[in-house]
Backbone as CSV, one residue per row, in Angstrom:
resi,resn,N_x,N_y,N_z,CA_x,CA_y,CA_z,C_x,C_y,C_z
1,MET,-2.270,24.056,20.629,-2.840,22.733,20.689,-1.727,21.702,20.825
2,LYS,-1.943,20.738,21.677,-0.985,19.670,21.869,-1.182,18.635,20.769
3,THR,-0.081,18.176,20.173,-0.198,17.202,19.089,-0.571,15.831,19.647
4,PRO,-1.476,15.128,18.975,-1.878,13.805,19.462,-0.765,12.780,19.258
5,LEU,-0.716,11.797,20.125,0.269,10.726,20.007,-0.354,9.569,19.235
6,LYS,0.097,9.387,18.023,-0.420,8.336,17.148,0.752,7.596,16.520
7,SER,0.533,6.325,16.175,1.569,5.544,15.504,1.525,5.830,14.002
8,GLY,2.564,5.416,13.312,2.617,5.604,11.868,1.498,4.874,11.153
9,LYS,1.134,3.685,11.657,0.060,2.905,11.036,-1.277,3.626,11.147
10,GLU,-1.529,4.259,12.291,-2.775,5.013,12.472,-2.819,6.223,11.543
11,ILE,-1.686,6.862,11.358,-1.620,8.029,10.470,-1.868,7.611,9.023
12,ILE,-1.324,6.473,8.615,-1.534,5.987,7.248,-3.010,5.699,7.001
13,LYS,-3.685,5.084,7.970,-5.122,4.811,7.830,-5.910,6.108,7.680
14,ALA,-5.590,7.106,8.511,-6.309,8.378,8.467,-6.075,9.104,7.142
15,LEU,-4.836,9.103,6.660,-4.553,9.760,5.388,-5.231,9.022,4.233
16,GLY,-5.353,7.699,4.339,-6.046,6.923,3.321,-7.505,7.326,3.211
17,LYS,-8.128,7.611,4.346,-9.520,8.073,4.352,-9.641,9.476,3.769
18,ASN,-8.531,10.221,3.772,-8.527,11.587,3.268,-8.100,11.655,1.796
19,GLY,-7.965,10.506,1.125,-7.668,10.517,-0.306,-6.234,10.187,-0.682
20,PHE,-5.367,9.960,0.267,-3.981,9.605,-0.032,-3.891,8.114,-0.320
21,VAL,-2.993,7.739,-1.229,-2.758,6.330,-1.542,-1.272,6.026,-1.353
22,VAL,-0.990,4.784,-0.965,0.401,4.370,-0.780,1.038,4.208,-2.152
23,VAL,2.144,4.909,-2.351,2.861,4.848,-3.616,3.952,3.788,-3.536
24,ARG,4.711,3.807,-2.442,5.771,2.827,-2.264,6.201,2.797,-0.811
25,GLN,7.011,1.801,-0.481,7.590,1.717,0.847,9.050,1.346,0.685
26,LYS,9.899,2.070,1.384,11.322,1.778,1.356,11.776,1.653,2.799
27,GLY,12.052,0.433,3.212,12.451,0.202,4.589,11.298,0.485,5.524
28,SER,11.518,1.369,6.475,10.488,1.669,7.471,9.737,2.959,7.151
29,HIS,9.810,3.430,5.916,9.121,4.663,5.537,8.135,4.389,4.407
30,VAL,6.898,4.834,4.599,5.852,4.677,3.596,5.651,6.025,2.909
31,HIS,5.610,6.000,1.588,5.407,7.211,0.796,3.989,7.185,0.253
32,MET,3.247,8.260,0.507,1.865,8.365,0.053,1.725,9.605,-0.826
33,ALA,0.721,9.586,-1.705,0.475,10.719,-2.591,-1.019,10.939,-2.751
34,LYS,-1.365,12.197,-3.027,-2.758,12.573,-3.286,-2.760,13.593,-4.424
35,PRO,-3.325,13.223,-5.573,-3.392,14.190,-6.664,-4.437,15.264,-6.370
36,THR,-4.050,16.497,-6.554,-4.980,17.621,-6.439,-5.058,18.284,-7.807
37,GLY,-5.748,19.376,-7.900,-5.951,20.035,-9.185,-4.682,20.301,-9.965
38,GLU,-3.775,21.059,-9.411,-2.591,21.476,-10.162,-1.323,20.750,-9.761
39,LYS,-1.309,20.097,-8.608,-0.101,19.395,-8.181,-0.475,18.163,-7.362
40,THR,0.515,17.362,-7.069,0.323,16.168,-6.265,1.024,16.355,-4.929
41,LEU,0.305,16.093,-3.846,0.888,16.182,-2.508,1.577,14.858,-2.175
42,HIS,2.806,14.930,-1.675,3.564,13.744,-1.292,3.844,13.794,0.195
43,VAL,3.654,12.664,0.878,3.859,12.577,2.325,4.697,11.336,2.610
44,THR,5.647,11.460,3.530,6.455,10.332,3.972,6.162,10.079,5.442
45,ILE,5.810,8.833,5.772,5.459,8.469,7.148,6.396,7.371,7.635
46,PRO,7.083,7.594,8.763,7.927,6.532,9.315,7.087,5.531,10.100
47,ILE,7.425,4.263,9.974,6.743,3.221,10.739,7.811,2.460,11.515
48,HIS,7.751,2.559,12.810,8.694,1.862,13.680,7.879,1.069,14.694
49,GLY,7.292,-0.031,14.224,6.443,-0.843,15.087,5.207,-0.056,15.478
50,ASN,4.845,-0.104,16.745,3.688,0.652,17.232,4.115,1.874,18.024
51,LYS,5.338,2.347,17.801,5.811,3.538,18.503,5.068,4.768,17.994
52,ASP,4.801,5.692,18.905,4.130,6.937,18.542,5.091,7.843,17.776
53,ILE,4.501,8.619,16.872,5.270,9.567,16.072,5.656,10.770,16.941
54,ASN,6.884,11.218,16.785,7.380,12.397,17.477,6.521,13.608,17.088
55,PRO,6.203,14.511,18.037,5.370,15.683,17.708,5.927,16.543,16.570
56,PHE,7.251,16.650,16.463,7.832,17.443,15.376,7.605,16.760,14.029
57,VAL,7.698,15.442,14.001,7.442,14.683,12.774,5.957,14.766,12.426
58,PHE,5.100,14.724,13.443,3.651,14.852,13.233,3.335,16.175,12.534
59,LYS,3.952,17.256,13.001,3.731,18.575,12.380,4.240,18.589,10.944
60,SER,5.364,17.926,10.692,5.917,17.871,9.345,4.996,17.102,8.409
61,ILE,4.426,15.996,8.880,3.497,15.207,8.066,2.260,16.040,7.735
62,ALA,1.749,16.772,8.724,0.581,17.630,8.493,0.895,18.685,7.435
63,ARG,2.074,19.291,7.517,2.476,20.323,6.555,2.596,19.721,5.158
64,GLN,3.194,18.515,5.042,3.333,17.850,3.749,1.962,17.531,3.144
65,ALA,0.991,17.204,4.005,-0.352,16.858,3.538,-1.185,18.095,3.230
66,GLY,-0.640,19.279,3.449,-1.366,20.517,3.159,-2.426,20.828,4.194
67,LEU,-2.231,20.357,5.436,-3.194,20.560,6.510,-2.544,21.278,7.681
68,THR,-3.372,21.917,8.497,-2.871,22.445,9.755,-2.858,21.304,10.770
69,VAL,-2.175,21.497,11.871,-2.113,20.474,12.909,-3.511,20.188,13.449
70,GLU,-4.335,21.231,13.590,-5.699,21.061,14.093,-6.550,20.236,13.126
71,GLU,-6.451,20.538,11.825,-7.208,19.788,10.822,-6.763,18.328,10.790
72,PHE,-5.464,18.120,10.868,-4.925,16.767,10.853,-5.346,15.971,12.084
73,ALA,-5.382,16.632,13.239,-5.819,15.972,14.476,-7.282,15.558,14.381
74,LYS,-8.119,16.387,13.728,-9.539,16.038,13.563,-9.704,14.821,12.677
75,ILE,-8.873,14.691,11.632,-8.930,13.544,10.745,-8.584,12.274,11.508
76,LEU,-7.675,12.382,12.463,-7.217,11.217,13.220,-8.220,10.753,14.273
77,GLU,-9.208,11.546,14.585,-10.181,11.168,15.628,-11.118,10.093,15.163
């Protein structure tokens, strides 16, 4: 599957709908967290204006969120 081209702001909105909350922001990186049963998932999203996220970074964000690339792409639709 080809990774979708989305900006950091779009990814933050989608993760927010999936239960993640913004914990902090340092410079151009937003840190989000989602408490689960036994642990808390932490995700870091770069925001560089409206530039699209690199496909490798997109895969890393999906992995940090505990999702497959396909599941993450469905959330973004």
